[in-house]
PQR file with spaces between the fields and no chain letter, atoms N, CA, C, O and H, PARSE charges and radii, in Angstrom:
ATOM       1  N    MET     1     -41.371   -9.241   -3.849 -0.4000 1.5000
ATOM       2  CA   MET     1     -42.700   -9.758   -3.522 -0.0000 2.0000
ATOM       3  C    MET     1     -42.774  -10.053   -2.029  0.5500 1.7000
ATOM       4  O    MET     1     -41.862  -10.640   -1.446 -0.5500 1.4000
ATOM       5  N    GLU     2     -43.872   -9.636   -1.432 -0.4000 1.5000
ATOM       6  CA   GLU     2     -44.019   -9.870   -0.002 -0.0000 2.0000
ATOM       7  C    GLU     2     -44.452  -11.295    0.278  0.5500 1.7000
ATOM       8  O    GLU     2     -44.955  -11.997   -0.599 -0.5500 1.4000
ATOM       9  H    GLU     2     -44.613   -9.159   -1.906  0.4000 1.0000
ATOM      10  N    ASN     3     -44.249  -11.701    1.501 -0.4000 1.5000
ATOM      11  CA   ASN     3     -44.618  -13.045    1.908 -0.0000 2.0000
ATOM      12  C    ASN     3     -46.137  -13.186    1.847  0.5500 1.7000
ATOM      13  O    ASN     3     -46.854  -12.676    2.707 -0.5500 1.4000
ATOM      14  H    ASN     3     -43.840  -11.130    2.213  0.4000 1.0000
ATOM      15  N    ASP     4     -46.616  -13.884    0.820 -0.4000 1.5000
ATOM      16  CA   ASP     4     -48.055  -14.051    0.617 -0.0000 2.0000
ATOM      17  C    ASP     4     -48.429  -15.488    0.924  0.5500 1.7000
ATOM      18  O    ASP     4     -48.157  -16.392    0.134 -0.5500 1.4000
ATOM      19  H    ASP     4     -46.033  -14.299    0.121  0.4000 1.0000
ATOM      20  N    GLU     5     -49.052  -15.696    2.070 -0.4000 1.5000
ATOM      21  CA   GLU     5     -49.364  -17.057    2.511 -0.0000 2.0000
ATOM      22  C    GLU     5     -50.424  -17.727    1.639  0.5500 1.7000
ATOM      23  O    GLU     5     -50.663  -18.927    1.777 -0.5500 1.4000
ATOM      24  H    GLU     5     -49.273  -14.962    2.712  0.4000 1.0000
ATOM      25  N    SER     6     -51.066  -16.968    0.741 -0.4000 1.5000
ATOM      26  CA   SER     6     -52.067  -17.578   -0.127 -0.0000 2.0000
ATOM      27  C    SER     6     -51.421  -18.298   -1.312  0.5500 1.7000
ATOM      28  O    SER     6     -52.093  -19.031   -2.037 -0.5500 1.4000
ATOM      29  H    SER     6     -50.872  -15.994    0.629  0.4000 1.0000
ATOM      30  N    LEU     7     -50.128  -18.088   -1.505 -0.4000 1.5000
ATOM      31  CA   LEU     7     -49.444  -18.767   -2.602 -0.0000 2.0000
ATOM      32  C    LEU     7     -49.336  -20.256   -2.304  0.5500 1.7000
ATOM      33  O    LEU     7     -49.023  -20.644   -1.179 -0.5500 1.4000
ATOM      34  H    LEU     7     -49.582  -17.493   -0.915  0.4000 1.0000
ATOM      35  N    PRO     8     -49.593  -21.093   -3.311 -0.5600 1.5000
ATOM      36  CA   PRO     8     -49.459  -22.533   -3.087  0.2800 2.0000
ATOM      37  C    PRO     8     -47.991  -22.933   -3.006  0.5500 1.7000
ATOM      38  O    PRO     8     -47.158  -22.428   -3.758 -0.5500 1.4000
ATOM      39  N    VAL     9     -47.686  -23.833   -2.099 -0.4000 1.5000
ATOM      40  CA   VAL     9     -46.331  -24.363   -2.017 -0.0000 2.0000
ATOM      41  C    VAL     9     -46.280  -25.531   -2.986  0.5500 1.7000
ATOM      42  O    VAL     9     -46.901  -26.568   -2.752 -0.5500 1.4000
ATOM      43  H    VAL     9     -48.363  -24.244   -1.488  0.4000 1.0000
ATOM      44  N    ILE    10     -45.524  -25.358   -4.094 -0.4000 1.5000
ATOM      45  CA   ILE    10     -45.528  -26.396   -5.115 -0.0000 2.0000
ATOM      46  C    ILE    10     -44.153  -27.003   -5.334  0.5500 1.7000
ATOM      47  O    ILE    10     -43.972  -27.817   -6.240 -0.5500 1.4000
ATOM      48  H    ILE    10     -45.020  -24.516   -4.283  0.4000 1.0000
ATOM      49  N    GLY    11     -43.181  -26.614   -4.512 -0.4000 1.5000
ATOM      50  CA   GLY    11     -41.872  -27.225   -4.670 -0.0000 2.0000
ATOM      51  C    GLY    11     -41.041  -27.050   -3.418  0.5500 1.7000
ATOM      52  O    GLY    11     -41.176  -26.048   -2.716 -0.5500 1.4000
ATOM      53  H    GLY    11     -43.329  -25.953   -3.777  0.4000 1.0000
ATOM      54  N    SER    12     -40.194  -28.001   -3.135 -0.4000 1.5000
ATOM      55  CA   SER    12     -39.307  -27.903   -1.981 -0.0000 2.0000
ATOM      56  C    SER    12     -37.991  -28.586   -2.307  0.5500 1.7000
ATOM      57  O    SER    12     -37.977  -29.713   -2.803 -0.5500 1.4000
ATOM      58  H    SER    12     -40.084  -28.815   -3.705  0.4000 1.0000
ATOM      59  N    LEU    13     -36.895  -27.914   -2.031 -0.4000 1.5000
ATOM      60  CA   LEU    13     -35.573  -28.469   -2.291 -0.0000 2.0000
ATOM      61  C    LEU    13     -34.759  -28.465   -1.005  0.5500 1.7000
ATOM      62  O    LEU    13     -34.824  -27.510   -0.231 -0.5500 1.4000
ATOM      63  H    LEU    13     -36.906  -26.999   -1.628  0.4000 1.0000
ATOM      64  N    VAL    14     -34.008  -29.506   -0.778 -0.4000 1.5000
ATOM      65  CA   VAL    14     -33.183  -29.588    0.425 -0.0000 2.0000
ATOM      66  C    VAL    14     -31.715  -29.756    0.020  0.5500 1.7000
ATOM      67  O    VAL    14     -31.374  -30.635   -0.771 -0.5500 1.4000
ATOM      68  H    VAL    14     -33.955  -30.281   -1.407  0.4000 1.0000
ATOM      69  N    PHE    15     -30.868  -28.912    0.567 -0.4000 1.5000
ATOM      70  CA   PHE    15     -29.433  -28.985    0.310 -0.0000 2.0000
ATOM      71  C    PHE    15     -28.732  -29.568    1.534  0.5500 1.7000
ATOM      72  O    PHE    15     -28.985  -29.144    2.661 -0.5500 1.4000
ATOM      73  H    PHE    15     -31.145  -28.198    1.210  0.4000 1.0000
ATOM      74  N    ALA    16     -27.859  -30.533    1.309 -0.4000 1.5000
ATOM      75  CA   ALA    16     -27.177  -31.186    2.422 -0.0000 2.0000
ATOM      76  C    ALA    16     -25.840  -30.538    2.724  0.5500 1.7000
ATOM      77  O    ALA    16     -25.330  -30.672    3.837 -0.5500 1.4000
ATOM      78  H    ALA    16     -27.654  -30.878    0.393  0.4000 1.0000
ATOM      79  N    LYS    17     -25.253  -29.830    1.748 -0.4000 1.5000
ATOM      80  CA   LYS    17     -23.894  -29.352    1.955 -0.0000 2.0000
ATOM      81  C    LYS    17     -23.716  -27.836    1.876  0.5500 1.7000
ATOM      82  O    LYS    17     -22.605  -27.339    2.061 -0.5500 1.4000
ATOM      83  H    LYS    17     -25.667  -29.721    0.844  0.4000 1.0000
ATOM      84  N    SER    18     -24.779  -27.102    1.606 -0.4000 1.5000
ATOM      85  CA   SER    18     -24.610  -25.664    1.479 -0.0000 2.0000
ATOM      86  C    SER    18     -24.896  -24.951    2.798  0.5500 1.7000
ATOM      87  O    SER    18     -26.051  -24.732    3.163 -0.5500 1.4000
ATOM      88  H    SER    18     -25.681  -27.505    1.455  0.4000 1.0000
ATOM      89  N    SER    19     -23.839  -24.599    3.496 -0.4000 1.5000
ATOM      90  CA   SER    19     -24.002  -23.963    4.807 -0.0000 2.0000
ATOM      91  C    SER    19     -24.478  -22.516    4.681  0.5500 1.7000
ATOM      92  O    SER    19     -24.878  -21.905    5.672 -0.5500 1.4000
ATOM      93  H    SER    19     -22.900  -24.777    3.199  0.4000 1.0000
ATOM      94  N    GLN    20     -24.435  -21.963    3.456 -0.4000 1.5000
ATOM      95  CA   GLN    20     -24.880  -20.573    3.287 -0.0000 2.0000
ATOM      96  C    GLN    20     -26.396  -20.457    3.295  0.5500 1.7000
ATOM      97  O    GLN    20     -26.944  -19.381    3.534 -0.5500 1.4000
ATOM      98  H    GLN    20     -24.109  -22.459    2.651  0.4000 1.0000
ATOM      99  N    ILE    21     -27.074  -21.581    3.030 -0.4000 1.5000
ATOM     100  CA   ILE    21     -28.529  -21.534    2.946 -0.0000 2.0000
ATOM     101  C    ILE    21     -29.119  -22.054    4.247  0.5500 1.7000
ATOM     102  O    ILE    21     -28.901  -23.209    4.613 -0.5500 1.4000
ATOM     103  H    ILE    21     -26.629  -22.455    2.836  0.4000 1.0000
ATOM     104  N    LYS    22     -29.860  -21.211    4.942 -0.4000 1.5000
ATOM     105  CA   LYS    22     -30.440  -21.624    6.212 -0.0000 2.0000
ATOM     106  C    LYS    22     -31.920  -21.247    6.255  0.5500 1.7000
ATOM     107  O    LYS    22     -32.287  -20.133    6.632 -0.5500 1.4000
ATOM     108  H    LYS    22     -30.037  -20.273    4.644  0.4000 1.0000
ATOM     109  N    ASN    23     -32.757  -22.203    5.860 -0.4000 1.5000
ATOM     110  CA   ASN    23     -34.208  -22.030    5.953 -0.0000 2.0000
ATOM     111  C    ASN    23     -34.701  -20.715    5.356  0.5500 1.7000
ATOM     112  O    ASN    23     -35.504  -20.018    5.976 -0.5500 1.4000
ATOM     113  H    ASN    23     -32.460  -23.108    5.554  0.4000 1.0000
ATOM     114  N    SER    24     -34.229  -20.372    4.161 -0.4000 1.5000
ATOM     115  CA   SER    24     -34.696  -19.152    3.519 -0.0000 2.0000
ATOM     116  C    SER    24     -35.756  -19.502    2.489  0.5500 1.7000
ATOM     117  O    SER    24     -35.645  -20.503    1.782 -0.5500 1.4000
ATOM     118  H    SER    24     -33.577  -20.938    3.657  0.4000 1.0000
ATOM     119  N    SER    25     -36.783  -18.669    2.411 -0.4000 1.5000
ATOM     120  CA   SER    25     -37.845  -18.883    1.439 -0.0000 2.0000
ATOM     121  C    SER    25     -37.682  -17.887    0.305  0.5500 1.7000
ATOM     122  O    SER    25     -37.371  -16.717    0.528 -0.5500 1.4000
ATOM     123  H    SER    25     -36.873  -17.855    2.985  0.4000 1.0000
ATOM     124  N    VAL    26     -37.893  -18.359   -0.898 -0.4000 1.5000
ATOM     125  CA   VAL    26     -37.769  -17.506   -2.067 -0.0000 2.0000
ATOM     126  C    VAL    26     -39.126  -17.459   -2.760  0.5500 1.7000
ATOM     127  O    VAL    26     -39.707  -18.493   -3.088 -0.5500 1.4000
ATOM     128  H    VAL    26     -38.145  -19.310   -1.079  0.4000 1.0000
ATOM     129  N    TYR    27     -39.624  -16.236   -2.979 -0.4000 1.5000
ATOM     130  CA   TYR    27     -40.918  -16.076   -3.637 -0.0000 2.0000
ATOM     131  C    TYR    27     -40.702  -15.421   -4.994  0.5500 1.7000
ATOM     132  O    TYR    27     -39.803  -14.596   -5.155 -0.5500 1.4000
ATOM     133  H    TYR    27     -39.152  -15.396   -2.712  0.4000 1.0000
ATOM     134  N    GLY    28     -41.522  -15.787   -5.962 -0.4000 1.5000
ATOM     135  CA   GLY    28     -41.433  -15.165   -7.266 -0.0000 2.0000
ATOM     136  C    GLY    28     -40.736  -16.054   -8.273  0.5500 1.7000
ATOM     137  O    GLY    28     -40.628  -17.264   -8.076 -0.5500 1.4000
ATOM     138  H    GLY    28     -42.252  -16.457   -5.831  0.4000 1.0000
ATOM     139  N    ALA    29     -40.262  -15.450   -9.356 -0.4000 1.5000
ATOM     140  CA   ALA    29     -39.710  -16.222  -10.468 -0.0000 2.0000
ATOM     141  C    ALA    29     -38.200  -16.371  -10.386  0.5500 1.7000
ATOM     142  O    ALA    29     -37.592  -16.923  -11.303 -0.5500 1.4000
ATOM     143  H    ALA    29     -40.350  -14.467   -9.516  0.4000 1.0000
ATOM     144  N    GLY    30     -37.590  -15.904   -9.331 -0.4000 1.5000
ATOM     145  CA   GLY    30     -36.144  -16.011   -9.216 -0.0000 2.0000
ATOM     146  C    GLY    30     -35.706  -15.824   -7.784  0.5500 1.7000
ATOM     147  O    GLY    30     -36.514  -15.454   -6.931 -0.5500 1.4000
ATOM     148  H    GLY    30     -38.084  -15.456   -8.586  0.4000 1.0000
ATOM     149  N    PRO    31     -34.424  -16.075   -7.500 -0.5600 1.5000
ATOM     150  CA   PRO    31     -33.918  -15.913   -6.121  0.2800 2.0000
ATOM     151  C    PRO    31     -33.886  -14.437   -5.735  0.5500 1.7000
ATOM     152  O    PRO    31     -33.005  -13.692   -6.165 -0.5500 1.4000
ATOM     153  N    THR    32     -34.855  -14.024   -4.921 -0.4000 1.5000
ATOM     154  CA   THR    32     -34.995  -12.603   -4.599 -0.0000 2.0000
ATOM     155  C    THR    32     -34.305  -12.211   -3.299  0.5500 1.7000
ATOM     156  O    THR    32     -34.093  -11.025   -3.048 -0.5500 1.4000
ATOM     157  H    THR    32     -35.571  -14.630   -4.572  0.4000 1.0000
ATOM     158  N    ASN    33     -33.953  -13.188   -2.473 -0.4000 1.5000
ATOM     159  CA   ASN    33     -33.348  -12.821   -1.194 -0.0000 2.0000
ATOM     160  C    ASN    33     -31.989  -13.479   -0.983  0.5500 1.7000
ATOM     161  O    ASN    33     -31.506  -13.565    0.146 -0.5500 1.4000
ATOM     162  H    ASN    33     -34.125  -14.152   -2.677  0.4000 1.0000
ATOM     163  N    SER    34     -31.376  -13.941   -2.065 -0.4000 1.5000
ATOM     164  CA   SER    34     -30.069  -14.562   -1.921 -0.0000 2.0000
ATOM     165  C    SER    34     -29.340  -14.533   -3.242  0.5500 1.7000
ATOM     166  O    SER    34     -29.947  -14.730   -4.295 -0.5500 1.4000
ATOM     167  H    SER    34     -31.768  -13.871   -2.983  0.4000 1.0000
ATOM     168  N    SER    35     -28.035  -14.289   -3.198 -0.4000 1.5000
ATOM     169  CA   SER    35     -27.246  -14.312   -4.426 -0.0000 2.0000
ATOM     170  C    SER    35     -26.462  -15.614   -4.517  0.5500 1.7000
ATOM     171  O    SER    35     -25.607  -15.780   -5.386 -0.5500 1.4000
ATOM     172  H    SER    35     -27.542  -14.129   -2.342  0.4000 1.0000
ATOM     173  N    ASP    36     -26.766  -16.534   -3.604 -0.4000 1.5000
ATOM     174  CA   ASP    36     -26.055  -17.810   -3.572 -0.0000 2.0000
ATOM     175  C    ASP    36     -26.255  -18.572   -4.874  0.5500 1.7000
ATOM     176  O    ASP    36     -27.386  -18.756   -5.324 -0.5500 1.4000
ATOM     177  H    ASP    36     -27.460  -16.398   -2.898  0.4000 1.0000
ATOM     178  N    GLU    37     -25.161  -19.012   -5.477 -0.4000 1.5000
ATOM     179  CA   GLU    37     -25.227  -19.674   -6.778 -0.0000 2.0000
ATOM     180  C    GLU    37     -26.047  -20.961   -6.734  0.5500 1.7000
ATOM     181  O    GLU    37     -26.728  -21.307   -7.699 -0.5500 1.4000
ATOM     182  H    GLU    37     -24.242  -18.863   -5.111  0.4000 1.0000
ATOM     183  N    PHE    38     -25.975  -21.665   -5.606 -0.4000 1.5000
ATOM     184  CA   PHE    38     -26.731  -22.903   -5.486 -0.0000 2.0000
ATOM     185  C    PHE    38     -28.232  -22.627   -5.570  0.5500 1.7000
ATOM     186  O    PHE    38     -28.983  -23.395   -6.173 -0.5500 1.4000
ATOM     187  H    PHE    38     -25.422  -21.385   -4.821  0.4000 1.0000
ATOM     188  N    VAL    39     -28.656  -21.527   -4.960 -0.4000 1.5000
ATOM     189  CA   VAL    39     -30.076  -21.175   -4.999 -0.0000 2.0000
ATOM     190  C    VAL    39     -30.485  -20.851   -6.424  0.5500 1.7000
ATOM     191  O    VAL    39     -31.547  -21.277   -6.879 -0.5500 1.4000
ATOM     192  H    VAL    39     -28.046  -20.904   -4.470  0.4000 1.0000
ATOM     193  N    SER    40     -29.644  -20.093   -7.137 -0.4000 1.5000
ATOM     194  CA   SER    40     -29.954  -19.720   -8.510 -0.0000 2.0000
ATOM     195  C    SER    40     -30.105  -20.950   -9.398  0.5500 1.7000
ATOM     196  O    SER    40     -31.067  -21.063  -10.158 -0.5500 1.4000
ATOM     197  H    SER    40     -28.781  -19.747   -6.767  0.4000 1.0000
ATOM     198  N    ILE    41     -29.159  -21.859   -9.296 -0.4000 1.5000
ATOM     199  CA   ILE    41     -29.211  -23.081  -10.102 -0.0000 2.0000
ATOM     200  C    ILE    41     -30.431  -23.905   -9.734  0.5500 1.7000
ATOM     201  O    ILE    41     -31.131  -24.408  -10.612 -0.5500 1.4000
ATOM     202  H    ILE    41     -28.378  -21.767   -8.678  0.4000 1.0000
ATOM     203  N    ALA    42     -30.689  -24.046   -8.443 -0.4000 1.5000
ATOM     204  CA   ALA    42     -31.824  -24.843   -7.992 -0.0000 2.0000
ATOM     205  C    ALA    42     -33.135  -24.241   -8.477  0.5500 1.7000
ATOM     206  O    ALA    42     -34.032  -24.968   -8.904 -0.5500 1.4000
ATOM     207  H    ALA    42     -30.120  -23.637   -7.729  0.4000 1.0000
ATOM     208  N    MET    43     -33.251  -22.926   -8.414 -0.4000 1.5000
ATOM     209  CA   MET    43     -34.469  -22.271   -8.884 -0.0000 2.0000
ATOM     210  C    MET    43     -34.672  -22.529  -10.369  0.5500 1.7000
ATOM     211  O    MET    43     -35.780  -22.847  -10.801 -0.5500 1.4000
ATOM     212  H    MET    43     -32.522  -22.336   -8.067  0.4000 1.0000
ATOM     213  N    ASP    44     -33.598  -22.391  -11.154 -0.4000 1.5000
ATOM     214  CA   ASP    44     -33.693  -22.610  -12.595 -0.0000 2.0000
ATOM     215  C    ASP    44     -34.158  -24.033  -12.900  0.5500 1.7000
ATOM     216  O    ASP    44     -35.052  -24.248  -13.719 -0.5500 1.4000
ATOM     217  H    ASP    44     -32.699  -22.133  -10.803  0.4000 1.0000
ATOM     218  N    VAL    45     -33.535  -24.999  -12.225 -0.4000 1.5000
ATOM     219  CA   VAL    45     -33.884  -26.400  -12.452 -0.0000 2.0000
ATOM     220  C    VAL    45     -35.308  -26.684  -12.005  0.5500 1.7000
ATOM     221  O    VAL    45     -36.077  -27.315  -12.731 -0.5500 1.4000
ATOM     222  H    VAL    45     -32.809  -24.825  -11.560  0.4000 1.0000
ATOM     223  N    ALA    46     -35.662  -26.220  -10.810 -0.4000 1.5000
ATOM     224  CA   ALA    46     -36.996  -26.498  -10.274 -0.0000 2.0000
ATOM     225  C    ALA    46     -38.084  -25.864  -11.125  0.5500 1.7000
ATOM     226  O    ALA    46     -39.116  -26.484  -11.378 -0.5500 1.4000
ATOM     227  H    ALA    46     -35.037  -25.707  -10.221  0.4000 1.0000
ATOM     228  N    LEU    47     -37.858  -24.624  -11.571 -0.4000 1.5000
ATOM     229  CA   LEU    47     -38.866  -23.964  -12.397 -0.0000 2.0000
ATOM     230  C    LEU    47     -39.034  -24.681  -13.727  0.5500 1.7000
ATOM     231  O    LEU    47     -40.151  -24.799  -14.230 -0.5500 1.4000
ATOM     232  H    LEU    47     -37.019  -24.120  -11.365  0.4000 1.0000
ATOM     233  N    GLN    48     -37.932  -25.164  -14.304 -0.4000 1.5000
ATOM     234  CA   GLN    48     -38.024  -25.880  -15.569 -0.0000 2.0000
ATOM     235  C    GLN    48     -38.791  -27.191  -15.399  0.5500 1.7000
ATOM     236  O    GLN    48     -39.606  -27.555  -16.247 -0.5500 1.4000
ATOM     237  H    GLN    48     -37.024  -25.069  -13.895  0.4000 1.0000
ATOM     238  N    VAL    49     -38.523  -27.898  -14.296 -0.4000 1.5000
ATOM     239  CA   VAL    49     -39.241  -29.149  -14.023 -0.0000 2.0000
ATOM     240  C    VAL    49     -40.730  -28.871  -13.865  0.5500 1.7000
ATOM     241  O    VAL    49     -41.565  -29.605  -14.394 -0.5500 1.4000
ATOM     242  H    VAL    49     -37.861  -27.603  -13.607  0.4000 1.0000
ATOM     243  N    LEU    50     -41.058  -27.807  -13.135 -0.4000 1.5000
ATOM     244  CA   LEU    50     -42.466  -27.470  -12.924 -0.0000 2.0000
ATOM     245  C    LEU    50     -43.137  -27.085  -14.236  0.5500 1.7000
ATOM     246  O    LEU    50     -44.284  -27.458  -14.479 -0.5500 1.4000
ATOM     247  H    LEU    50     -40.379  -27.211  -12.705  0.4000 1.0000
ATOM     248  N    LYS    51     -42.426  -26.336  -15.090 -0.4000 1.5000
ATOM     249  CA   LYS    51     -42.987  -25.954  -16.383 -0.0000 2.0000
ATOM     250  C    LYS    51     -43.223  -27.191  -17.235  0.5500 1.7000
ATOM     251  O    LYS    51     -44.270  -27.331  -17.866 -0.5500 1.4000
ATOM     252  H    LYS    51     -41.494  -26.032  -14.893  0.4000 1.0000
ATOM     253  N    ASP    52     -42.244  -28.085  -17.248 -0.4000 1.5000
ATOM     254  CA   ASP    52     -42.360  -29.300  -18.060 -0.0000 2.0000
ATOM     255  C    ASP    52     -43.508  -30.184  -17.591  0.5500 1.7000
ATOM     256  O    ASP    52     -44.145  -30.864  -18.396 -0.5500 1.4000
ATOM     257  H    ASP    52     -41.393  -27.971  -16.735  0.4000 1.0000
ATOM     258  N    SER    53     -43.770  -30.172  -16.294 -0.4000 1.5000
ATOM     259  CA   SER    53     -44.834  -31.030  -15.762 -0.0000 2.0000
ATOM     260  C    SER    53     -46.193  -30.343  -15.838  0.5500 1.7000
ATOM     261  O    SER    53     -47.211  -30.942  -15.492 -0.5500 1.4000
ATOM     262  H    SER    53     -43.253  -29.620  -15.640  0.4000 1.0000
ATOM     263  N    GLY    54     -46.212  -29.105  -16.283 -0.4000 1.5000
ATOM     264  CA   GLY    54     -47.473  -28.380  -16.403 -0.0000 2.0000
ATOM     265  C    GLY    54     -47.993  -27.836  -15.095  0.5500 1.7000
ATOM     266  O    GLY    54     -49.147  -27.413  -15.013 -0.5500 1.4000
ATOM     267  H    GLY    54     -45.384  -28.619  -16.564  0.4000 1.0000
ATOM     268  N    LYS    55     -47.150  -27.838  -14.057 -0.4000 1.5000
ATOM     269  CA   LYS    55     -47.616  -27.403  -12.742 -0.0000 2.0000
ATOM     270  C    LYS    55     -47.119  -26.016  -12.350  0.5500 1.7000
ATOM     271  O    LYS    55     -47.374  -25.558  -11.236 -0.5500 1.4000
ATOM     272  H    LYS    55     -46.213  -28.181  -14.124  0.4000 1.0000
ATOM     273  N    ALA    56     -46.415  -25.348  -13.251 -0.4000 1.5000
ATOM     274  CA   ALA    56     -45.894  -24.028  -12.911 -0.0000 2.0000
ATOM     275  C    ALA    56     -47.034  -23.017  -12.790  0.5500 1.7000
ATOM     276  O    ALA    56     -47.964  -23.019  -13.597 -0.5500 1.4000
ATOM     277  H    ALA    56     -46.207  -25.720  -14.156  0.4000 1.0000
ATOM     278  N    LYS    57     -46.952  -22.169  -11.793 -0.4000 1.5000
ATOM     279  CA   LYS    57     -47.936  -21.108  -11.609 -0.0000 2.0000
ATOM     280  C    LYS    57     -47.237  -19.772  -11.847  0.5500 1.7000
ATOM     281  O    LYS    57     -46.016  -19.712  -11.992 -0.5500 1.4000
ATOM     282  H    LYS    57     -46.197  -22.168  -11.139  0.4000 1.0000
ATOM     283  N    SER    58     -48.028  -18.709  -11.884 -0.4000 1.5000
ATOM     284  CA   SER    58     -47.433  -17.400  -12.103 -0.0000 2.0000
ATOM     285  C    SER    58     -46.582  -16.990  -10.898  0.5500 1.7000
ATOM     286  O    SER    58     -45.626  -16.227  -11.031 -0.5500 1.4000
ATOM     287  H    SER    58     -49.019  -18.758  -11.766  0.4000 1.0000
ATOM     288  N    ALA    59     -46.941  -17.504   -9.731 -0.4000 1.5000
ATOM     289  CA   ALA    59     -46.145  -17.244   -8.534 -0.0000 2.0000
ATOM     290  C    ALA    59     -45.684  -18.586   -7.980  0.5500 1.7000
ATOM     291  O    ALA    59     -46.488  -19.498   -7.788 -0.5500 1.4000
ATOM     292  H    ALA    59     -47.717  -18.124   -9.622  0.4000 1.0000
ATOM     293  N    VAL    60     -44.399  -18.697   -7.728 -0.4000 1.5000
ATOM     294  CA   VAL    60     -43.829  -19.964   -7.268 -0.0000 2.0000
ATOM     295  C    VAL    60     -43.161  -19.760   -5.925  0.5500 1.7000
ATOM     296  O    VAL    60     -42.420  -18.795   -5.738 -0.5500 1.4000
ATOM     297  H    VAL    60     -43.746  -17.956   -7.884  0.4000 1.0000
ATOM     298  N    HIS    61     -43.415  -20.654   -4.993 -0.4000 1.5000
ATOM     299  CA   HIS    61     -42.798  -20.598   -3.669 -0.0000 2.0000
ATOM     300  C    HIS    61     -41.977  -21.859   -3.469  0.5500 1.7000
ATOM     301  O    HIS    61     -42.520  -22.962   -3.415 -0.5500 1.4000
ATOM     302  H    HIS    61     -44.017  -21.438   -5.145  0.4000 1.0000
ATOM     303  N    LEU    62     -40.662  -21.689   -3.359 -0.4000 1.5000
ATOM     304  CA   LEU    62     -39.768  -22.814   -3.112 -0.0000 2.0000
ATOM     305  C    LEU    62     -39.079  -22.592   -1.776  0.5500 1.7000
ATOM     306  O    LEU    62     -38.633  -21.483   -1.484 -0.5500 1.4000
ATOM     307  H    LEU    62     -40.221  -20.792   -3.402  0.4000 1.0000
ATOM     308  N    THR    63     -38.990  -23.612   -0.982 -0.4000 1.5000
ATOM     309  CA   THR    63     -38.349  -23.512    0.319 -0.0000 2.0000
ATOM     310  C    THR    63     -36.989  -24.186    0.268  0.5500 1.7000
ATOM     311  O    THR    63     -36.870  -25.321   -0.194 -0.5500 1.4000
ATOM     312  H    THR    63     -39.352  -24.513   -1.219  0.4000 1.0000
ATOM     313  N    PHE    64     -35.968  -23.490    0.741 -0.4000 1.5000
ATOM     314  CA   PHE    64     -34.607  -24.022    0.753 -0.0000 2.0000
ATOM     315  C    PHE    64     -34.155  -24.218    2.196  0.5500 1.7000
ATOM     316  O    PHE    64     -34.396  -23.376    3.061 -0.5500 1.4000
ATOM     317  H    PHE    64     -36.065  -22.568    1.116  0.4000 1.0000
ATOM     318  N    SER    65     -33.501  -25.336    2.433 -0.4000 1.5000
ATOM     319  CA   SER    65     -33.053  -25.633    3.791 -0.0000 2.0000
ATOM     320  C    SER    65     -31.696  -26.300    3.761  0.5500 1.7000
ATOM     321  O    SER    65     -31.383  -27.061    2.846 -0.5500 1.4000
ATOM     322  H    SER    65     -33.305  -26.020    1.731  0.4000 1.0000
ATOM     323  N    SER    66     -30.880  -26.004    4.784 -0.4000 1.5000
ATOM     324  CA   SER    66     -29.542  -26.607    4.850 -0.0000 2.0000
ATOM     325  C    SER    66     -29.522  -27.810    5.786  0.5500 1.7000
ATOM     326  O    SER    66     -28.450  -28.299    6.144 -0.5500 1.4000
ATOM     327  H    SER    66     -31.133  -25.386    5.527  0.4000 1.0000
ATOM     328  N    LYS    67     -30.705  -28.295    6.188 -0.4000 1.5000
ATOM     329  CA   LYS    67     -30.796  -29.440    7.101 -0.0000 2.0000
ATOM     330  C    LYS    67     -30.021  -30.636    6.562  0.5500 1.7000
ATOM     331  O    LYS    67     -29.987  -31.688    7.200 -0.5500 1.4000
ATOM     332  H    LYS    67     -31.575  -27.898    5.897  0.4000 1.0000
């Protein structure tokens, strides 16, 4: 999926210890630009939380940062 700025930003996760993740954005229903296990787990957890809260959309944009 291409970078579509019309997608709502509905989630953001920050990692303090993963040096492999540096300000990468993931669009869609899964980690499309990284095979990092932390990203995969975070996406799974975040999507489940969003589904449970009723806020999940067909397109999800999560921002990951190693700050």
